[in-house]
KOLLUM-750053 format. One record per residue: residue number from 1; residue in three letters; y, z, x of N, C-alpha, C, O in turn. Coordinates in steps of 0.02 Angstrom, whole numbers. Layout:
R, NUM, ala, Y, Z, X, Y, Z, X, Y, Z, X, Y, Z, X
...
This chain:
R, 1, unk, 38, -775, -199, 83, -737, -147, 67, -750, -94, 91, -716, -48
R, 2, unk, 21, -801, -79, -21, -794, -2, 17, -866, 32, -20, -914, 43
R, 3, unk, 73, -869, 45, 105, -896, 100, 106, -880, 161, 132, -825, 172
R, 4, unk, 79, -922, 228, 69, -871, 282, 143, -855, 315, 146, -812, 358
R, 5, unk, 199, -890, 296, 265, -872, 323, 297, -824, 291, 346, -806, 323
R, 6, unk, 285, -788, 225, 302, -747, 204, 266, -679, 219, 207, -677, 239
R, 7, unk, 309, -619, 208, 289, -570, 240, 316, -524, 186, 370, -537, 159
R, 8, unk, 272, -460, 166, 298, -416, 107, 285, -349, 126, 232, -335, 155
R, 9, unk, 327, -306, 112, 352, -234, 116, 314, -203, 63, 329, -223, 6
R, 10, unk, 260, -150, 68, 210, -134, 30, 224, -57, 33, 224, -26, 87
R, 11, unk, 237, -30, -25, 268, 43, -21, 217, 79, -69, 211, 60, -127
R, 12, unk, 185, 122, -48, 125, 151, -93, 114, 219, -77, 131, 241, -22
R, 13, unk, 77, 266, -134, 61, 322, -112, -22, 330, -81, -69, 293, -97
R, 14, unk, -25, 377, -43, -81, 394, 2, -94, 470, 4, -41, 496, 22
R, 15, unk, -124, 501, -2, -138, 582, 13, -84, 603, 11, -65, 628, 64
R, 16, unk, -34, 605, -50, 29, 631, -49, 94, 625, -4, 143, 662, -5
R, 17, unk, 81, 570, 35, 132, 541, 71, 142, 465, 48, 99, 434, 17
R, 18, unk, 201, 440, 66, 218, 375, 52, 219, 329, 104, 258, 333, 151
R, 19, unk, 171, 279, 96, 167, 229, 148, 197, 163, 159, 176, 120, 120
R, 20, unk, 244, 143, 206, 284, 71, 187, 227, 51, 255, 209, 90, 299
R, 21, unk, 208, -18, 247, 182, -60, 279, 190, -126, 258, 203, -138, 199
R, 22, unk, 183, -175, 306, 205, -247, 308, 143, -295, 322, 111, -299, 374
R, 23, unk, 133, -336, 258, 71, -362, 267, 99, -455, 257, 157, -468, 241
R, 24, unk, 49, -505, 269, 51, -565, 261, 34, -589, 179, 68, -625, 143
R, 25, unk, -26, -557, 165, -64, -566, 120, -57, -517, 59, -68, -460, 77
R, 26, unk, -41, -523, -19, -36, -475, -68, -60, -506, -120, -33, -558, -140
R, 27, unk, -127, -472, -156, -145, -520, -214, -193, -463, -253, -219, -412, -232
R, 28, unk, -195, -493, -319, -228, -435, -368, -305, -462, -342, -319, -517, -317
R, 29, unk, -350, -404, -355, -415, -410, -320, -458, -411, -379, -443, -393, -436
R, 30, unk, -512, -433, -356, -573, -445, -419, -599, -390, -435, -637, -384, -484
R, 31, unk, -579, -335, -391, -610, -257, -413, -540, -249, -466, -483, -272, -460
R, 32, unk, -569, -211, -514, -531, -195, -591, -482, -130, -558, -502, -79, -532
R, 33, unk, -400, -155, -571, -373, -93, -559, -338, -105, -474, -295, -63, -460
R, 34, unk, -348, -138, -439, -341, -137, -356, -276, -203, -357, -265, -249, -397
R, 35, unk, -245, -184, -297, -216, -236, -257, -242, -241, -193, -251, -196, -152
R, 36, unk, -254, -302, -188, -281, -322, -99, -228, -330, -57, -179, -361, -79
R, 37, unk, -227, -302, 12, -171, -320, 53, -209, -324, 112, -253, -281, 121
R, 38, unk, -200, -378, 163, -212, -402, 234, -174, -433, 264, -123, -453, 235
R, 39, unk, -185, -449, 334, -154, -478, 381, -76, -439, 401, -20, -462, 396
R, 40, unk, -103, -364, 426, -48, -309, 425, -15, -333, 497, -44, -350, 548
R, 41, unk, 74, -327, 481, 122, -338, 535, 138, -278, 561, 166, -239, 523
R, 42, unk, 126, -260, 626, 158, -204, 647, 215, -235, 706, 213, -289, 735
R, 43, unk, 260, -186, 710, 330, -209, 759, 299, -206, 825, 278, -156, 854
R, 44, unk, 299, -273, 845, 275, -273, 926, 320, -284, 980, 300, -303, 1035
R, 45, unk, 384, -271, 964, 432, -258, 1009, 431, -237, 1061, 413, -180, 1046
R, 46, unk, 435, -235, 1125, 435, -174, 1174, 484, -143, 1174, 537, -173, 1186
R, 47, unk, 483, -66, 1160, 547, -37, 1161, 528, 46, 1198, 474, 75, 1202
R, 48, unk, 574, 59, 1213, 565, 133, 1245, 556, 185, 1201, 513, 226, 1213
R, 49, unk, 594, 189, 1145, 560, 242, 1094, 512, 222, 1049, 514, 173, 1011
R, 50, unk, 469, 262, 1055, 413, 248, 1010, 404, 297, 953, 396, 358, 958
R, 51, unk, 406, 256, 892, 398, 302, 833, 309, 322, 824, 261, 285, 828
R, 52, unk, 312, 384, 811, 237, 415, 810, 223, 396, 747, 163, 386, 744
R, 53, unk, 258, 383, 678, 238, 366, 618, 194, 303, 605, 144, 300, 569
R, 54, unk, 227, 251, 645, 218, 199, 662, 140, 190, 704, 87, 167, 684
R, 55, unk, 157, 212, 754, 94, 239, 806, 27, 251, 754, -25, 219, 749
R, 56, unk, 48, 304, 724, -24, 337, 675, -63, 286, 616, -122, 284, 598
R, 57, unk, 3, 242, 595, -13, 172, 552, -66, 141, 581, -124, 145, 560
R, 58, unk, -39, 97, 648, -73, 61, 690, -143, 73, 703, -186, 29, 701
R, 59, unk, -157, 151, 721, -207, 178, 726, -252, 181, 673, -311, 171, 683
R, 60, unk, -224, 199, 597, -258, 213, 547, -289, 140, 518, -340, 131, 485
R, 61, unk, -234, 86, 544, -260, 37, 511, -285, -32, 551, -284, -91, 534
R, 62, unk, -312, 8, 623, -325, -38, 685, -412, -43, 662, -443, 10, 657
R, 63, unk, -445, -107, 648, -495, -135, 633, -533, -143, 557, -591, -151, 537
R, 64, unk, -459, -133, 523, -461, -133, 442, -447, -213, 443, -405, -236, 481
R, 65, unk, -486, -257, 397, -476, -321, 389, -441, -333, 329, -405, -382, 322
R, 66, unk, -449, -282, 275, -417, -290, 207, -408, -218, 170, -450, -175, 180
R, 67, unk, -365, -209, 138, -377, -136, 101, -363, -142, 40, -325, -185, 18
R, 68, unk, -393, -95, 2, -396, -115, -70, -359, -46, -105, -392, 5, -115
R, 69, unk, -283, -50, -123, -256, -1, -160, -243, -2, -232, -217, -50, -260
R, 70, unk, -261, 53, -260, -262, 67, -348, -192, 48, -351, -150, 57, -307
R, 71, unk, -184, 17, -411, -127, -15, -442, -63, 61, -464, -2, 57, -473
R, 72, unk, -102, 112, -466, -66, 161, -505, -25, 192, -431, 26, 226, -434
R, 73, unk, -50, 177, -385, -27, 199, -316, 27, 164, -277, 57, 183, -226
R, 74, unk, 35, 99, -319, 79, 60, -280, 166, 83, -320, 181, 83, -380
R, 75, unk, 201, 97, -270, 265, 103, -283, 311, 42, -278, 365, 51, -307
R, 76, unk, 306, -5, -254, 354, -58, -242, 320, -104, -186, 295, -86, -134
R, 77, unk, 328, -177, -214, 300, -219, -163, 359, -271, -160, 373, -304, -210
R, 78, unk, 395, -280, -98, 443, -331, -86, 450, -385, -39, 448, -376, 21
R, 79, unk, 460, -442, -65, 442, -505, -2, 516, -502, 28, 571, -497, 0
R, 80, unk, 499, -506, 92, 550, -492, 159, 559, -528, 194, 508, -560, 208
R, 81, unk, 623, -550, 234, 630, -599, 264, 588, -603, 323, 548, -649, 334
R, 82, unk, 602, -539, 372, 549, -523, 426, 534, -439, 420, 559, -396, 384
R, 83, unk, 494, -439, 460, 447, -361, 452, 491, -303, 493, 532, -315, 538
R, 84, unk, 477, -253, 473, 512, -181, 498, 475, -143, 544, 432, -160, 585
R, 85, unk, 497, -89, 531, 442, -30, 557, 414, 2, 480, 437, 15, 424
R, 86, unk, 357, 5, 514, 295, 42, 451, 309, 98, 468, 321, 110, 527
R, 87, unk, 313, 151, 416, 313, 203, 420, 287, 257, 364, 288, 241, 304
R, 88, unk, 265, 320, 384, 241, 369, 330, 301, 417, 307, 351, 425, 343
R, 89, unk, 294, 445, 253, 365, 494, 243, 314, 550, 188, 256, 540, 170
R, 90, unk, 353, 598, 175, 332, 644, 132, 343, 614, 57, 395, 586, 40
R, 91, unk, 293, 623, 19, 314, 608, -58, 321, 652, -109, 300, 651, -167
R, 92, unk, 367, 704, -66, 370, 763, -99, 412, 735, -174, 396, 763, -227
R, 93, unk, 457, 691, -175, 489, 673, -233, 472, 621, -277, 505, 599, -325
R, 94, unk, 408, 600, -253, 373, 540, -299, 322, 558, -323, 284, 593, -289
R, 95, unk, 306, 542, -380, 242, 567, -428, 204, 500, -441, 242, 453, -454
R, 96, unk, 140, 485, -442, 90, 449, -455, 111, 438, -544, 123, 484, -583
R, 97, unk, 112, 369, -557, 105, 358, -633, 40, 379, -656, -9, 368, -622
R, 98, unk, 37, 407, -708, -18, 427, -731, -44, 397, -777, -25, 406, -835
R, 99, unk, -96, 353, -762, -152, 305, -791, -214, 321, -792, -249, 332, -743
R, 100, unk, -228, 323, -843, -310, 300, -851, -340, 248, -860, -318, 208, -901
R, 101, unk, -395, 235, -825, -412, 152, -821, -487, 165, -868, -518, 117, -891
R, 102, unk, -508, 228, -878, -567, 226, -914, -554, 257, -969, -526, 312, -974
R, 103, unk, -582, 211, -1025, -574, 230, -1103, -613, 295, -1114, -666, 305, -1085
R, 104, unk, -586, 337, -1153, -619, 404, -1183, -660, 370, -1241, -646, 317, -1270
R, 105, unk, -707, 408, -1248, -745, 390, -1293, -726, 429, -1381, -710, 487, -1392
R, 106, unk, -733, 391, -1416, -705, 418, -1484, -754, 486, -1516, -808, 470, -1539
R, 107, unk, -740, 541, -1516, -776, 593, -1554, -794, 581, -1626, -749, 569, -1667
R, 108, unk, -854, 584, -1644, -865, 591, -1732, -828, 639, -1755, -816, 690, -1723
R, 109, unk, -802, 625, -1823, -759, 680, -1850, -806, 715, -1901, -850, 689, -1935
R, 110, unk, -785, 782, -1897, -839, 812, -1949, -795, 791, -2013, -737, 773, -2024
R, 111, unk, -866, 804, -2058, -832, 774, -2139, -858, 843, -2173, -849, 853, -2233
């Protein structure tokens, strides 16, 4: 999934909000249960109207080389033709998929 001309829109849950960001690289991490994203793409067009949501994302991801996102937080990954506006929205109607990555110990049966 890591061709330099490709752009991916990654939608995921973070702290009860839905993040929608654009990146150039997405791949499965060596850390079990995580997806790695890097090479963030923010809308650099000069415009009079500044989207505060995108500015917040730019500030949050400034200086970040790579992010590790838990698989259960991923909502969707799309390969897109061009980047759009990154944004944060309320996640009121989205629930994380209930996944336990840690196996529980079997309890001994009383005989």
